C-alpha positions, -999 to 999 in steps of 0.1 A, spaced: -74 -331 -350 -70 -332 -387 -62 -370 -384 -96 -375 -368 -117 -355 -392 -136 -376 -417 -128 -377 -454 -162 -378 -472 -168 -396 -505 -193 -376 -525 -204 -400 -553 -214 -435 -543 -227 -464 -563 -252 -479 -538 -258 -471 -502 -257 -507 -490 -219 -509 -495 -200 -492 -467 -165 -490 -483 -149 -486 -516 -113 -485 -529 -101 -468 -561 -82 -490 -585 -63 -474 -614 -55 -495 -645 -27 -478 -664 -17 -493 -698 4 -463 -707 42 -458 -705 41 -451 -667 21 -483 -661 19 -515 -681 35 -499 -712 14 -520 -736 21 -498 -766 -15 -502 -779 -51 -509 -770 -58 -544 -757 -96 -542 -760 -117 -563 -737 -93 -579 -712 -96 -598 -679 -73 -579 -656 -59 -595 -625 -64 -575 -593 -41 -587 -565 -52 -578 -530 -29 -582 -500 -24 -566 -466 -1 -540 -482 -29 -525 -503 -61 -539 -486 -70 -544 -449 -95 -572 -454 -116 -555 -426 -153 -550 -433 -153 -574 -462 -171 -608 -463 -150 -638 -454 -155 -652 -489 -154 -619 -507 -190 -623 -518 -197 -585 -513 -169 -574 -537 -182 -553 -566 -162 -536 -593 -178 -505 -608 -165 -483 -637 -154 -447 -632 -190 -435 -639 -201 -452 -606 -229 -468 -625 -215 -496 -647 -209 -528 -628 -179 -548 -642 -179 -586 -642 -154 -603 -620 -143 -638 -608 -126 -646 -575 -99 -672 -580 -86 -670 -544 -98 -651 -513 -82 -657 -480 -86 -629 -454 -66 -649 -428 -35 -650 -450 -44 -615 -463 -43 -626 -500 -69 -624 -528 -68 -629 -566 -97 -614 -585 -102 -613 -623 -120 -581 -635 -135 -578 -669 -123 -545 -683 -144 -537 -714 -118 -517 -732 -83 -515 -720 -67 -485 -736 -32 -471 -735 -41 -435 -740 -50 -427 -704 -53 -444 -670 -87 -460 -663 -100 -456 -628 -125 -482 -614 -140 -486 -580 -139 -517 -558 -169 -517 -534 -171 -539 -503 -187 -539 -468 -222 -553 -474 -228 -584 -453 -261 -591 -470 -247 -590 -506 -249 -623 -525 -219 -636 -543 -218 -623 -579 -184 -635 -592 -188 -653 -625 -160 -665 -647 -184 -673 -675 -191 -635 -678 -157 -623 -668 -140 -640 -698 -154 -631 -732 -171 -659 -753 -141 -663 -776 -122 -679 -747 -130 -716 -751 -109 -729 -722 -95 -711 -691 -78 -731 -663 -68 -713 -631 -57 -746 -615 -72 -735 -582 -86 -770 -575 -69 -795 -551 -72 -832 -558 -96 -827 -586 -93 -821 -624 -88 -785 -635 -122 -768 -641 -129 -746 -671 -139 -711 -661 -157 -704 -693 -193 -713 -702 -181 -742 -724 -173 -764 -695 -141 -779 -710 -129 -794 -678 -97 -815 -677 -100 -853 -681 -72 -861 -657 -57 -847 -625 -23 -831 -619 -3 -825 -587 -11 -790 -574 17 -765 -569 15 -737 -543 30 -702 -546 30 -700 -584 29 -669 -604 -9 -666 -598 -20 -685 -567 -20 -723 -573 -7 -741 -604 -2 -777 -617 29 -798 -618 35 -816 -651 56 -847 -654 55 -881 -671 17 -885 -674 -1 -860 -697 -29 -838 -685 -57 -845 -709 -80 -819 -723 -115 -828 -737 -122 -833 -774 -153 -811 -774 -168 -793 -803 -160 -759 -788 -123 -768 -788 -123 -780 -824 -99 -760 -847 -109 -759 -884 -81 -759 -909 -66 -724 -914 -87 -709 -886 -77 -685 -859 -65 -698 -826 -46 -686 -794 -28 -706 -768 -13 -689 -737 1 -702 -703 26 -695 -677 53 -722 -675 82 -728 -652 106 -755 -663 124 -773 -635 151 -785 -659 160 -776 -695 160 -807 -716 155 -816 -753 122 -816 -771 100 -810 -740 63 -808 -749 40 -783 -732 9 -785 -754 4 -812 -781 -26 -819 -803 -27 -844 -832 -54 -852 -856 -44 -877 -884 -14 -862 -901 -21 -828 -885 0 -818 -856 4 -787 -833 31 -787 -807 42 -760 -783 73 -769 -764 107 -760 -751 140 -774 -765 170 -769 -743 154 -737 -729 143 -723 -762 105 -722 -767 91 -733 -801 60 -739 -820 58 -768 -845 31 -775 -871 31 -806 -892 68 -811 -887 77 -775 -894 93 -757 -864 98 -721 -857 133 -706 -856 150 -703 -822 139 -672 -803 141 -658 -768 151 -685 -743 136 -691 -709 153 -699 -676 149 -730 -654 131 -723 -622 116 -690 -635 81 -683 -647 77 -673 -683 46 -664 -703 42 -684 -735 16 -677 -762 10 -690 -797 -15 -673 -819 -26 -683 -854 -42 -660 -879 -46 -671 -915 -13 -685 -928 8 -670 -900 16 -684 -866 34 -663 -840 52 -674 -809 52 -649 -780 75 -651 -750 68 -626 -722 42 -609 -743 68 -601 -771 70 -618 -805 99 -643 -804 94 -663 -837 69 -668 -866 59 -697 -887 44 -692 -922 19 -720 -922 -18 -723 -914 -31 -746 -887 -44 -780 -897 -78 -792 -887 -77 -804 -851 -107 -822 -835 -91 -846 -811 -81 -843 -775 -51 -822 -766 -25 -831 -740 -4 -810 -716 31 -819 -705 36 -852 -723 30 -871 -755 0 -894 -756 13 -917 -784 51 -918 -787 63 -926 -822 83 -957 -830 114 -937 -836 128 -926 -802 146 -897 -819 113 -882 -829 97 -887 -795 86 -858 -774 100 -856 -739 77 -848 -709 78 -813 -697 93 -813 -662 79 -782 -646 48 -763 -636 20 -746 -655 -5 -719 -645 -33 -699 -661 -39 -719 -693 -61 -702 -719 -73 -713 -753 -92 -690 -777 -109 -694 -810 -96 -660 -821 -62 -645 -826 -57 -623 -795 -42 -588 -801 -6 -584 -793 -14 -558 -767 -37 -581 -749 -11 -609 -747 14 -584 -735 -11 -572 -709 -14 -608 -697 24 -611 -694 30 -578 -676 -1 -577 -654 -3 -613 -642 33 -615 -630 46 -604 -596 61 -572 -609 28 -558 -624 26 -521 -629 -8 -522 -646 -29 -517 -615 -24 -493 -586 -45 -488 -555 -57 -457 -537 -68 -453 -501 -101 -468 -489 -131 -446 -485 -161 -450 -463 -196 -439 -473 -204 -420 -441 -170 -405 -439 -139 -421 -424 -110 -403 -406 -73 -407 -416 -69 -425 -382 -97 -448 -392 -78 -458 -424 -48 -466 -403 -69 -488 -380 -85 -505 -410 -50 -514 -423 -38 -530 -391 -31 -567 -394 -38 -593 -366 -3 -591 -350 -7 -553 -347 -40 -557 -330 -25 -582 -305 2 -557 -296 -23 -529 -293 -45 -552 -271 -15 -559 -248 -8 -522 -246 -44 -515 -239 -43 -539 -209 -11 -522 -197 -28 -488 -201 -59 -499 -182 -40 -513 -153 -16 -482 -151 -45 -458 -152 -64 -478 -126 -33 -477 -103 -28 -440 -109 -64 -431 -102 -66 -454 -72 -33 -441 -58 -43 -405 -65 -76 -409 -46 -58 -428 -17 -31 -402 -13 -56 -374 -14 -76 -391 14 -44 -395 34 -36 -358 30 -70 -347 42 -71 -372 70 -36 -363 82 -44 -326 82 -76 -332 102 -57 -355 127 -29 -329 132 -56 -303 141 -70 -326 168 -35 -335 180 -24 -299 185 -56 -292 204 -43 -316 230 -12 -296 237 -6 -295 275 -28 -326 281 -16 -361 284 -5 -376 250 -32 -404 253 -60 -380 259 -69 -378 222 -73 -416 221 -94 -416 252 -116 -387 241 -128 -404 209 -129 -370 192 -112 -383 160 -138 -394 134 -138 -429 121 -130 -417 86 -99 -399 98 -88 -430 117 -93 -452 86 -73 -429 62 -47 -412 83 -12 -428 86 -5 -403 114 -34 -417 134 -19 -452 131 15 -439 142 -2 -422 172 -23 -453 179 7 -476 181 26 -452 203 -3 -448 227 -8 -486 228 29 -490 236 25 -465 265 -6 -484 278 12 -517 277 41 -504 297 17 -487 322 -1 -521 326 32 -537 334 39 -512 361 60 -487 344 59 -451 357 46 -432 327 51 -399 345 88 -405 342 95 -422 309 131 -433 304 151 -426 273 151 -463 266 113 -464 267 110 -434 244 134 -452 220 113 -483 221 81 -464 214 99 -445 186 110 -478 171 74 -491 172 63 -459 154 92 -463 129 80 -499 121 45 -486 114 59 -459 92 79 -484 72 48 -505 66 28 -474 57 55 -465 31 54 -500 18 16 -498 15 18 -465 -4 44 -479 -28 24 -511 -35 18 -516 -73 40 -486 -81 65 -510 -96 38 -518 -123 39 -481 -133 77 -482 -137 74 -514 -157 48 -498 -179 70 -467 -184 100 -488 -194 82 -517 -212 54 -502 -232 76 -484 -257 95 -517 -263 62 -536 -268 51 -510 -293 84 -511 -310 82 -549 -312 49 -546 -330 63 -520 -354 92 -542 -363 70 -572 -369 45 -551 -388 72 -537 -411 86 -571 -417 52 -584 -427 46 -554 -450 77 -561 -470 72 -598 -470 36 -596 -483 46 -569 -508 74 -591 -521 51 -621 -523 24 -601 -541 49 -583 -563 37 -549 -552 64 -522 -547 45 -490 -551 39 -466 -522 1 -472 -521 8 -509 -514 32 -504 -485 21 -471 -469 -10 -484 -451 8 -513 -436 37 -491 -426 14 -466 -410 -4 -494 -391 30 -507 -379 41 -473 -367 8 -470 -348 21 -497 -325 50 -475 -315 27 -445 -310 4 -467 -289 34 -477 -267 44 -441 -262 8 -432 -255 8 -457 -227 42 -449 -213 41 -411 -213 10 -407 -190 23 -435 -168 56 -415 -165 38 -383 -155 15 -401 -131 44 -420 -115 64 -388 -108 33 -370 -94 24 -400 -72 60 -404 -60 62 -367 -50 29 -371 -30 41 -403 -14 73 -386 -4 54 -357 11 32 -381 32 63 -400 42 79 -367 53 48 -359 73 50 -392 91 87 -387 99 80 -352 113 52 -366 134 74 -393 149 99 -367 158 72 -344 172 56 -372 192 89 -384 206 99 -349 215 67 -341 232 68 -374 251 102 -367 264 93 -331 273 60 -339 290 65 -373 305 103 -380 303 126 -386 333 142 -352 328 108 -336 336 107 -357 369 142 -347 379 134 -310 373 102 -314 395 122 -330 423 148 -303 423 122 -276 424 106 -293 453 
């Protein structure tokens, strides 16, 4: 009963939203371990079937709202990807002040079909971001999420299954960025570049980001697996290398006369030089104007890129570390709690809300099996009950005819139609009387019935008894199939559900108990449903089998009783005894 009792949520943001989910952002040692305050930060919230059921939410995620812990302040957000069929969603949430001192709880509200879409990347990323590419487009240039509209000037081949949704494949041709005033970099100004990169091969002088303006030059690249930043021919010292086929977070930030290279959110190298003035278009993945000397040429970057960001300020180290640790698959920055319903939702309701499509299919199959087994049990129970009552009534009439001819009951029409319709004993009696009438019509002396005739009549009654037993056992095999098959069907659903839970958790990079527990509970519900179908069917089968055996025994006893009475009252032994007495 405790599983069915509702769990009420006391504070609620707005009554139009039926559900909410707690999301905890922990930048402390037990979470993201940022080591400092990141300030205003767009935090990636990954939703998947392990931590979110996608039940009750709009197909496009338009009713998603993120509210601060005070249940009043609405946080800006942007939906990069929302696919309830695949059970995956990527949402950027604007956290006003990401602090490492204590975990920060926020609420994710959903379940309002009338709510308009409110996701807005221009508000979710602060105005100091001058370019943000998610690379979520297919067959179109990358679009800038910020209000500056610095969309890409060329297209790149999309790449699925990157570190965050979809990325772009770089190769021989550069991916051009616009030369807009918002992307202009004054000499000595602050600047931040960050992106996720995955080199397919580790070659020499691979260029990831390049911008030239006259004699000024800024290059971010990878040389034999070692990231570097180069300004006006001056390159940073070798730092932490990256691996081919693996995603790495690269960032370069300039502040005054110092330029820092960050790999995985940690400082890998520095360069003591200010940025030159840069007002021209930048390129990703390849050089736009190779120099005459091939030894000085930049080689194309053979690999993929995702989540490119440019800023006109030097981002704090903690914020760049937050990007590196929270956007990857092994993020510990965000954790999820159980969903709550405004009007109260039982623990069992949470399990149902977490059930994926395959579990619902298994439960539907088990529901059909349960409905059929219960229909059979109810129908058989009523049928056997009617047979019992009709047999008892018939035997009362039959015993009243003791001393009278055996066919007197059939000729008197004392037996009601209902008894005749329901009683197997009447049908046994009826076929025996009919056999007697046929023999009488053919000239047999029914006052001196031979042993062979009694055997023939008994055989006819045995044939009816066999058919009656077959009729009683009809559809009982479905009950035995349900008893044996339902647990296996439920177990099949559980195994598939657990497989999907771990696969989705691995794909989403979520390994905490809150991400896998709802899916595991929903998977185990399939086994519970299978047992819930099989156990009543087992009890019902045994009960019906015992009643069927009792009715069969009554028929066998009646056949013996009828044959004995026939032999005693109308058999040839009775005729011999009469002649001797005469």
